[in-house]
C-alpha positions as CSV (number, residue, x, y, z in Angstrom):
1,M,-5.4,-10.2,-14.6
2,A,-3.3,-11.6,-11.6
3,E,-4.5,-10.9,-8.1
4,T,-2.7,-8.1,-6.5
5,Q,-1.7,-10.2,-3.6
6,S,0.5,-12.3,-5.6
7,L,2.8,-9.6,-7.1
8,P,5.5,-8.8,-4.9
9,Y,5.1,-5.0,-5.4
10,L,2.0,-3.1,-6.1
11,T,1.8,0.3,-7.5
12,K,0.1,3.0,-5.3
13,K,-2.9,2.5,-7.3
14,E,-2.7,-1.4,-7.0
15,A,-2.4,-0.8,-3.2
16,A,-5.3,1.9,-3.0
17,R,-7.4,-0.8,-4.9
18,R,-6.5,-3.6,-2.4
19,L,-7.4,-1.4,0.5
20,R,-10.3,-0.1,-1.3
21,R,-9.4,3.5,-1.0
22,S,-8.2,6.0,-3.3
23,A,-4.8,6.9,-4.4
24,S,-5.3,10.3,-2.8
25,T,-6.0,8.5,0.3
26,M,-2.8,6.6,0.0
27,N,-0.8,10.0,-0.4
28,D,-2.6,11.7,2.5
29,W,-2.0,8.5,4.8
30,R,1.7,8.7,3.8
31,Q,2.3,12.2,4.4
32,R,0.4,11.7,7.7
33,G,2.7,8.8,8.5
34,I,0.1,6.5,9.1
35,G,-0.5,4.3,6.1
36,P,1.2,1.0,4.8
37,P,4.9,1.4,4.4
38,A,6.0,2.3,0.9
39,I,9.4,2.3,-0.9
40,K,10.4,5.1,-3.4
41,V,12.5,3.9,-6.6
42,A,14.0,5.8,-9.4
43,G,11.9,8.5,-10.7
44,G,10.0,8.8,-7.3
45,K,7.4,6.4,-8.1
46,L,6.1,4.5,-5.0
47,L,5.8,1.0,-4.6
48,Y,4.3,-1.5,-1.7
49,A,5.7,-4.6,-0.9
50,S,2.6,-7.1,-0.8
51,D,3.9,-8.9,2.3
52,K,4.3,-5.5,4.1
53,L,1.0,-4.6,3.2
54,E,-1.0,-7.3,4.3
55,A,1.1,-7.1,7.5
56,W,-0.2,-3.6,7.6
57,I,-3.8,-4.6,7.0
58,E,-3.5,-7.4,9.7
59,Q,-1.8,-4.8,12.0
60,Q,-5.0,-2.4,11.5
61,N,-7.5,-5.6,12.0
62,A,-5.6,-6.2,15.5
63,T,-5.7,-2.9,16.7
64,G,-9.0,-1.2,15.3
């Protein structure tokens, strides 16, 4: 399986795995406006851009 960091977009499950969190935590964070940025595509599926996810992780490391 390819490293998730090399994929341009990650599913919610892949992004959750990268963050070592559950998909339900990702949902909670998104609803509260505190999680990584996501885009909604056709059919209501959420995707996370790898570069934005990594930037969000770096931001959390810098502020936390």
